[in-house]
N, C-alpha and C positions, 0 to 999 in steps of 0.2 A: 644503541640505537637511534640516536639524532644525530648524528653523523652518518648515517646509511639514509634516513629520512632523509636528509639535507642534499645528498648526492643525488638520489633518486630525482627528487623534488628539480634540483636543477639542470639534471639530463630532459625532465620534459620539460620544465621550460624554455629548455635551448631548443631541443628537435622536435618536442611537438607539433601536430598540425594545429591548425584553427580549432577545430571538434574534438581534440583532444586537451587541450587548454579548456574548454568552456565544460567538458565531463569533470575534469580536475578541479574548477572554482564552484562545480554543483557540488563534489562531494566535501568540499572545505568547508563551503559553506554551511551543509548540510550537516557536519561533525560539530562547526562553531555552534549552530543552532542547540545543538544536543550539548553540547558542555555549558549552554546560558540554559540551558533548560526549556529552552522551547520547544521540545520531542521528550518523549518519556520511555523512546526506542531509534536505536540507529538504524532502525528500517526505515521508519517513519522520516528522522534527519536526513538521512540519504536520498528517499526520495521526493523530499521537498512534500509532504503528505499534509494537508488541510482538514480539518476532522470536523462536523456539526453533530451533534447526538443531543435530542430530543425523545419523549416518551415513548413514541413511537417509528421511530425512524434513525439513520445513521446516512449521512452523506460524506463521503470521503472522496479527493480532489486529488491526482498527479499531476505534474504538469509534463508532457510528454516531451520526449528528448532522446539523443542518438544514446542516451544511457539506456534505455529502456528498448532497446532494437535488437530485433536478432539478426541471423547473417544474411537474411532479408531485406533487412531494411524499415521492417514493421514490426508495431509492438510483440513483443515476447510472450505467448500463451502465459508464461508463469509470473509474469509481472501483472497482466489481467486477473489471476486468478490469486496473486497477492492482492488485489486491491479490493477484489470481489471477499476475499476473508479477512479483511481487515476491518471494512463496513461491516460484514456482518459481525464480527467479533466485537468492535466494539459497541454494536447494540447490545449484543449479549452479554458483557460485561455490563452497563448501564442497566440493564434489566434484573441481574445477579441479588439475589438477599444479598442483605447487607455481609459481609465477611468471609462473601464464597465471591470465585472465579468462574470464568466459562471459557474454556478451552476446543478449539476443534475438536471433532471426533472424525467427520468427516467432511468432507468438502467434494462435492461436483458441478463439473464446470463444463457449458454447452459454450464454444467460442463459435459465433453466428459470422461474422465478418470482421474484416481487420479494421484498428481504432481508428477512427479521424479527427481531426484537428488538435490544437495544440496541447489539451489540457484531457484527460480519463476521468469521468467522474462514476464510480458508482455507488446507489443509493439502494439502503437495504430495508428489510421491516421483519417484523416475528409472524411465525404461521404457527406456531406452539410452543408455549410454556408449559413448562411439567416442575416437578418437584426436582429433577435430578438432569433433565435434559430441555432444551430446546431445538428448534428448529425454524431456519430465517432463509429468507432469499434475497439475492441482491444482482441489478441489472447494470452494466456498464451502454450508456446509451450514447452513440454518434450525436453531432451535432443536426443532422437531417431529422431525429428522431427514433431512428432506428436501433433494436437491439446489436450491440457489437459482441457483449458475452452476458451471460446468464447463469447466474450459481445459486445453488441451494447446500447449506450446510446443517450437521447435526453438533452442537454443544453441550461438553458434557459439564456438570457446575461441580466445583472442586473448592476445598474449605482453604480459605487467603492464608499462608505463614507468614 
């Protein structure tokens, strides 16, 4: 396994474009951060997520790079959806009763315009908190203050094991 990784890494270092090397650095930095416990999940680490959760909102930021782009050279809708889901899920888990966790049971996303800027930020807030479910919403705003994407999510509360 290590030999295969070494050969693959050497090929990328030798034949890769500057963009390929930038992506590789982002991936390796994220993996290293996960190993060093700066992130709790590989998704968070690989996307270099920064979270700020308080009692009634959550903000999650991701740097925009070609790693997130689709074939049109703009941020892939799935990356925007992941960011919205992460912001809402982090807040839902913060608000969950002790011993409980929140998992997404439904996610609705409206893509309004392409993501602009060097960073995308989602801010989530709670709409409803019940005994077994929560409903939240989140938006990604472009630097000009216009909504790029908006989502709502339903979260089911489960017992943590």
